[in-house]
C-alpha positions in Angstrom: 1.0 -39.8 45.3 2.5 -36.4 44.7 1.5 -34.7 41.4 4.4 -33.9 39.0 5.8 -30.4 39.2 4.7 -29.6 35.7 1.1 -30.7 36.3 -1.7 -28.3 35.6 -2.8 -26.6 38.8 -6.1 -25.0 39.7 -6.8 -22.4 42.3 -10.0 -22.0 44.3 -10.4 -18.8 46.3 -13.5 -18.3 48.4 -15.2 -16.5 51.3 -18.4 -17.2 53.1 -20.1 -17.0 56.5 -18.0 -19.1 59.0 -19.8 -22.4 59.8 -18.7 -26.0 60.4 -18.2 -28.2 57.3 -16.8 -25.8 54.7 -13.3 -27.4 54.4 -14.8 -30.9 54.3 -17.3 -30.0 51.6 -14.6 -28.4 49.4 -12.1 -31.2 49.8 -14.7 -33.8 49.2 -15.5 -32.2 45.8 -11.8 -32.1 44.9 -11.2 -35.7 46.0 -14.2 -36.8 43.9 -12.5 -35.3 40.9 -9.3 -37.2 41.7 -7.5 -34.0 42.8 -4.7 -33.8 45.3 -4.2 -30.6 47.3 -0.9 -28.9 46.7 -1.4 -25.9 49.0 -4.2 -24.9 51.3 -4.6 -21.7 53.4 -7.5 -20.6 55.4 -8.6 -17.9 57.8 -11.6 -17.5 60.0 -12.2 -13.9 61.1 -13.4 -13.6 64.7 -14.6 -10.0 64.1 -16.7 -10.6 61.0 -17.4 -14.3 61.3 -16.3 -14.7 57.7 -14.2 -17.7 56.5 -11.6 -17.3 53.8 -9.8 -20.1 51.9 -7.4 -20.6 49.1 -6.7 -24.1 47.8 -4.2 -25.0 45.0 -4.7 -28.4 43.6 -3.8 -30.8 40.7 -4.4 -34.3 39.5 -2.2 -36.8 41.3 -1.2 -38.4 38.1 -0.4 -35.1 36.4 -3.3 -35.3 33.9 -5.1 -32.1 32.8 -7.9 -30.7 35.0 -11.5 -30.4 33.9 -12.2 -27.0 35.5 -15.6 -26.8 34.0 -16.6 -30.1 35.7 -15.2 -28.8 38.9 -17.2 -25.6 38.7 -20.4 -27.7 38.2 -19.6 -29.8 41.2 -18.8 -26.7 43.3 -21.9 -24.7 42.5 -24.3 -26.5 44.9 -21.6 -26.4 47.6 -21.1 -22.7 47.1 -24.9 -22.2 47.2 -25.2 -24.1 50.5 -22.6 -22.1 52.3 -23.3 -18.7 50.6 -19.8 -18.6 49.1 -18.3 -15.9 46.9 -15.8 -17.9 44.9 -13.6 -18.2 41.8 -11.9 -21.1 40.3 -9.0 -20.5 37.9 -6.1 -22.1 36.2 -3.0 -21.2 38.1 -1.0 -20.8 34.9 -3.4 -18.3 33.4 -1.7 -15.0 32.7 -4.1 -12.1 33.5 -4.2 -9.5 30.7 -3.0 -6.2 32.1 -2.6 -2.5 31.2 -0.1 -0.4 33.0 -0.9 3.3 33.4 1.9 5.8 34.0 2.7 9.5 33.8 6.3 10.7 33.9 7.8 8.7 36.8 9.4 5.6 35.3 10.5 3.5 38.3 7.3 1.5 38.9 6.7 0.9 35.2 10.3 -0.2 34.6 10.3 -2.5 37.6 7.0 -4.2 36.6 8.1 -4.7 33.0 11.5 -6.1 34.1 9.9 -8.5 36.7 7.5 -9.7 34.1 10.2 -10.2 31.5 12.1 -12.6 33.8 9.0 -14.5 34.9 8.7 -13.1 38.4 5.3 -11.8 37.5 2.9 -13.8 35.3 1.1 -11.1 33.3 0.2 -10.7 29.7 0.9 -6.9 29.5 -1.1 -5.8 26.5 -0.4 -2.0 26.7 1.3 0.8 28.6 -1.0 3.8 28.7 0.2 7.3 29.6 -1.0 10.9 29.6 2.5 11.9 28.5 4.7 10.6 25.6 7.9 10.5 27.7 8.0 6.8 28.7 7.2 5.3 25.4 10.8 4.3 25.0 10.7 2.0 28.1 7.6 0.2 26.7 9.4 -0.1 23.4 12.4 -1.7 25.1 10.2 -4.5 26.4 8.2 -4.7 23.1 5.0 -3.6 24.8 2.5 -1.4 22.8 2.5 2.2 24.1 -0.7 4.3 24.0 -0.5 8.0 24.5 -3.8 9.4 25.9 -3.4 13.1 26.7 -5.7 14.3 29.5 -6.9 17.8 30.1 -10.0 18.9 32.1 -11.8 19.3 28.8 -10.7 16.0 27.3 -10.8 13.8 30.4 -14.2 12.1 29.5 -12.9 11.2 26.1 -9.6 9.9 27.4 -11.4 7.7 30.0 -13.8 6.4 27.3 -10.8 5.5 25.1 -9.2 3.7 28.1 -12.4 1.7 28.7 -12.6 0.8 25.0 -9.0 -0.5 25.2 -9.9 -2.5 28.3 -12.9 -4.0 26.4 -11.1 -4.7 23.1 -8.1 -6.3 24.8 -10.2 -8.2 27.4 -8.1 -6.6 30.2 -8.3 -8.3 33.6 -6.1 -5.8 35.5 -5.2 -2.1 35.3 -2.1 -1.0 37.2 -1.7 2.6 38.1 2.1 2.7 38.3 2.4 6.4 39.4 -0.4 7.6 37.0 -0.8 11.1 38.2 -4.4 11.6 37.3 -7.5 11.2 39.4 -9.9 8.7 37.9 -13.6 9.7 37.7 -16.1 8.0 40.0 -17.6 6.3 37.0 -14.3 4.9 35.8 -13.5 3.7 39.4 -16.8 1.8 39.5 -16.2 0.3 36.1 -12.8 -1.0 37.2 -13.8 -2.1 40.7 -11.7 -5.0 41.9 -9.4 -5.0 38.9 -7.4 -1.7 39.3 -4.4 -1.3 41.7 -2.8 2.0 42.6 0.4 2.9 44.4 1.2 6.0 46.5 3.6 7.0 49.2 2.4 6.2 52.7 2.8 9.7 54.2 -0.8 10.5 53.3 -2.6 12.4 54.8 0.3 14.0 56.6 2.1 15.3 53.5 -0.2 16.0 50.6 0.3 17.8 47.4 3.6 18.7 45.8 7.1 17.8 47.1 6.0 15.4 49.8 9.5 14.2 50.5 10.6 17.8 51.1 7.8 18.2 53.6 8.8 14.9 55.2 12.5 16.1 55.4 11.4 19.3 57.0 9.5 17.4 59.7 12.3 15.0 60.3 10.4 11.8 59.6 12.0 8.4 60.7 10.0 6.1 58.4 8.8 6.4 54.9 6.8 3.9 52.9 4.3 3.1 50.2 0.8 1.6 50.0 -0.6 -0.5 47.1 -4.4 -0.7 47.1 -7.5 -1.3 45.0 -8.8 1.8 43.3 -12.1 3.2 44.5 -14.0 6.5 44.2 -12.6 7.4 47.6 -9.2 8.8 46.6 -6.3 6.7 48.0 -8.6 5.0 50.5 -9.3 1.7 48.7 -8.7 -1.7 50.3 -5.0 -2.1 51.1 -3.2 -5.0 49.5 0.4 -4.4 50.6 2.6 -1.8 52.3 6.3 -1.3 52.5 8.2 0.5 55.2 11.8 1.8 55.2 13.6 3.4 58.2 15.3 6.7 57.4 17.3 9.3 59.5 18.5 12.8 59.7 21.5 12.2 57.3 19.2 11.9 54.2 18.4 14.9 52.1 15.0 15.3 50.3 16.4 13.7 47.1 17.7 10.7 49.0 14.3 10.4 50.8 12.6 10.4 47.5 14.9 7.6 46.2 14.0 5.5 49.2 10.4 6.2 48.5 10.7 5.0 45.0 12.3 1.8 46.3 9.3 1.3 48.7 6.8 2.0 45.9 8.3 -0.6 43.5 8.4 -3.3 46.1 4.9 -2.8 47.4 3.4 -2.5 43.9 5.1 -5.6 42.6 4.0 -7.7 45.5 0.4 -6.5 45.2 0.3 -7.1 41.5 1.7 -10.6 41.9 -0.6 -11.6 44.7 -3.6 -10.3 42.8 -2.6 -12.1 39.6 -2.1 -15.4 41.6 -5.6 -15.1 43.1 -4.3 -14.6 46.6 -6.4 -11.6 47.5 -10.0 -11.5 48.9 -11.6 -8.1 49.2 -13.7 -7.9 52.4 -15.4 -4.5 52.7 -12.7 -1.9 52.9 -10.1 -4.6 53.9 -8.4 -7.4 52.2 -7.3 -10.9 53.2 -4.0 -11.8 51.4 -2.8 -15.4 51.3 0.9 -14.9 50.7 
């Protein structure tokens, strides 16, 4: 029997040392709770001997899932295999904050995609160190919070951000071209739930006007990288990258426009995959079940 399209779905995402019997043990628990598997993806790494798995499931008759009961049933299995795991409702909308400075393209793209259902976020606030983009948040009826940042006020601004994250029970912070370096302490507090986007010409073209530098060097490809935020600047685990071929006919402004296109695409995919529990962080790498 195939479960109805509207049936509640659960998602199990796990990783553990690779050993025989993992899939059988997981599916046995699901079958015991009268669940049918809607989608299953798995990967065994030959370099790390770690096994990764994502299973989406539902009741065959379309009845609601008892996720708490499933968690109780899965706990001894997880302990046996040394699993890192999470079990969630596929329909759950992660509560998100988008942080931005003065570049509007990623913010506007995320808000638009979310408004048409392409993303499944509950965006509780847009936070910026400048007031310029409040109008975009207003257009989508999302609260806008202006938190100015100077070297002297940075600790207070970060404390205010953390208070917002706590009060609003935020699951995900998206740095959508937020042009401030987060402190090591803030990076640690947001570990695994903050995503950043930057152009992929690092470390070749750092600092101001990177697309002018790229034009001067005659680059043939430009791109963008979406990654989890860590204290190592722009070096967190990569979730997604976008690459666009360019040529000599493009001036610096046109290169920058292509770069904005790459940034919006990469960031949107990374945010969607994270929100759908498709990403497992493994050291400084990720496994992404698309």
